[in-house]
Each structure stands twice: as C-alpha cells, then as structure tokens.
C-alpha positions, -999 to +999 in steps of 0.1 A: +000+000+000+013+035-009+026+055+020+008+087+030+035+113+029+036+141+055+061+170+054+067+187+088+083+220+095+082+247+122+096+281+131+111+273+166+140+254+151+148+217+146+155+210+182+122+224+195+102+201+218+070+209+199+084+198+166+098+166+181+064+158+197+046+165+164+068+142+144+065+114+170+027+117+171+024+116+133+047+085+131+022+067+153-004+068+125-006+037+102+011+037+068+026+072+070+060+085+059+071+116+079+098+139+066+110+167+089+127+198+074+130+226+099+151+258+104+185+254+120+177+284+143+146+299+157+127+319+131+097+331+151+078+360+136+097+358+104+064+357+084+063+344+049+099+353+040+122+335+016+159+337+016+171+353-016+205+369-007+225+338+002+226+300-005+209+275+017+221+240+028+203+209+041+220+192+070+209+157+079+203+152+116+185+118+115+164+095+093+142+117+071+150+146+094+169+177+081+177+212+093+180+240+068+210+261+076+196+296+085+165+290+065+129+301+072+099+278+074+089+290+039+124+282+027+121+247+042+089+240+024+099+256-009+132+238-011+118+205+001+093+205-027+118+213-054+143+187-042+131+159-020+095+159-034+104+169-070+086+139-085+058+134-060+043+160-037+036+152-001+000+145+008+000+169+037+021+196+053+020+201+091+038+231+106+044+233+144+038+225+172+046+262+178+056+273+213+030+300+219-003+310+202-009+321+167-042+339+168-057+370+153-035+391+131-005+374+147-010+349+119+006+375+095+038+375+116+039+338+122+066+316+106+045+286+116+015+298+097+038+308+068+051+273+064+015+262+059+009+291+035+039+281+014+025+246+011-010+256-001+006+279-027+019+246-042-015+228-039-006+208-008-031+206+020-017+223+051-021+227+089-005+251+113-007+241+149+003+261+180+003+255+217-009+285+239+018+286+266+019+292+303+054+306+302+060+299+338+066+263+324+095+269+301+093+234+285+055+233+279+032+203+277+023+193+241+002+162+251-032+177+240-017+192+209-002+158+199-035+140+205-054+167+185-031+167+155-032+129+153-070+130+153-072+157+127-046+141+104-063+107+107-096+123+097-080+139+066-061+107+057-093+086+059-114+111+040-104+145+025-090+179+034-120+200+044-110+233+028-107+244-009-078+256-029-053+280-011-069+277+023-053+262+054-062+251+089-049+271+118-052+253+151-045+267+186-045+245+217-054+259+252-028+257+279-028+233+309-055+210+297-055+173+289-089+172+272-108+199+253-136+202+227-128+215+192-145+247+181-145+262+146-136+298+149-128+330+129-095+348+133-098+374+161-092+411+163-061+418+184-051+450+200-014+460+194+010+485+210+046+493+207+068+477+234+106+480+231+132+479+258+164+500+257+197+485+270+233+495+268+264+473+263+295+478+284+307+504+258+276+525+263+262+516+229+224+514+228+204+485+216+167+475+218+148+443+226+113+441+212+089+432+240+059+409+242+023+423+242-005+409+264-030+389+244-059+414+242-086+407+217-121+419+208-149+403+187-151+414+151-181+436+142-208+419+122-192+384+123-212+355+136-196+328+157-166+327+181-131+340+176-100+320+181-092+339+213-126+335+227-124+297+222-090+295+239-103+316+268-132+291+272-107+262+272-116+250+237-093+240+208-096+267+182-097+256+145-098+285+120-099+283+082-074+308+067-074+319+031-044+335+012-065+359-008-061+392+011-084+413-012-107+435+008-137+427-014-162+448+006-141+479-001-138+475-039-169+496-047-159+523-022-124+525-038-138+527-073-160+556-062-130+573-046-108+569-076-135+583-099 
C-alpha cells in the first residue's frame, strides 16, 4: 500500500520540543511517511519570508530529518518540494507545534502559519498548529496538541481535506488541559501597542529588545460565531480556516467611487 507522505516544519527550530512531539505523534499513525525539514535556528515572527540573498544548505540530523542552515519555514517547504519531493508532492504539510499562540493578526507575523501558507501555494493541504503557553513552564506540555493533530490528520487521511484551494487550517491548543472540545472559529481582532526595551552594552552603545504584548482581543463587528481567542479563553481547541486571498472585497466599490 502506498505510504501517506507528510512533510513537517516549524519556526522554533529543529531541536524544539513541539516539533519533536509533532513528528513522534504523526509517526504513530498507520502507513505514514514523515519527513521533517526545519530551520536550523529559531525563526519566530519571520512571516512568509524566503531567503534570496545567500545560498541554503540541508543538513541531515536523522532519518528523514533535516535542518535547513539559517532557512525560514517557507524556505524549508519551498526547497523540500523542489528537491526531496520533486517527482511526487507530499499528501499533507503540518507546521508546528509552535511554542506559543498564533491567533488574530499574529498569523501574519507567524513563521509557523507561513510554512503552511507556502504549502498551499503549491497545492498541498496544510495545517499550522500552535500551543498556547503558560510561560512559567519553560518546556511546555504538548500532550493535548499531539493528540489533537493525530485525530485531525487521521480524519484527513481517511477522507479528505475540508478546505478548498489555497486555504489552510490554523489550530490553537489551550494551555494546561489534557482534554478539550474543538471549536471552529474565525481569526480574532487583536489590539497592538509598541513595546521596546532600551539597553546598553559595556561600551555604552544602545540596543533594543522588542517586547511581548499581552493577548488582548475583541470580537469582530458583524461576524457570527466565536473568535480563536474566545475559544481558547473558554478552554476549547480553536480551528480556523485561513485563506491567502487578502483582497478587501467589501471595499472595492468604495475604492472605485473614490478613484472616480
């Protein structure tokens, strides 16, 4: 029987616990072939960036497990498809398990989501999965995330991917739970602020660290259903469909009138 081929990547780097838990969970499924290609270094918040100014190199770190030297998640997917999967595309791409949430407009920053975006550009069904963290626990517990991704991938494998062309699944797992219901959600509206921290080195030269913002969200006006953040706050697993078409269709007529 033909193997079901799954390509795995992330943005936390090839040594990240979430990535290793994800690969282990997927390998427990019947008749699957899991290939991991992940960045050599953490690439959180790199977005959908490709490396165009320097060469990239695969480094084998295990059976069907590679790190891409200083590559981004999108690099990992792009190069894997043009080299390792040149003759036969993988059946599915799974990106994660990210250490921390990817909700609301944070999805536009996310290297985890971008790995899935790169896959669907090449007509490969894709899932991004993230674990909301209690950062007082530096290692994190990926047990529920691992169980969830196994259940979702098995359902896809047994049937079909539930979304059309150029759409992906974005999954967020609540923290500190061993069981939770799944909830289909829309991508929430997050509040942002600038947060940077000034420091000086021993020579007195200034440098800045970008800070972390609290997760503050609001419902979207005129949208039925529950947002990803609301689901997480209620202890549910959030599953959001994301499309790559960024056109603001509701504003086309207004823009036409403005231009004329």
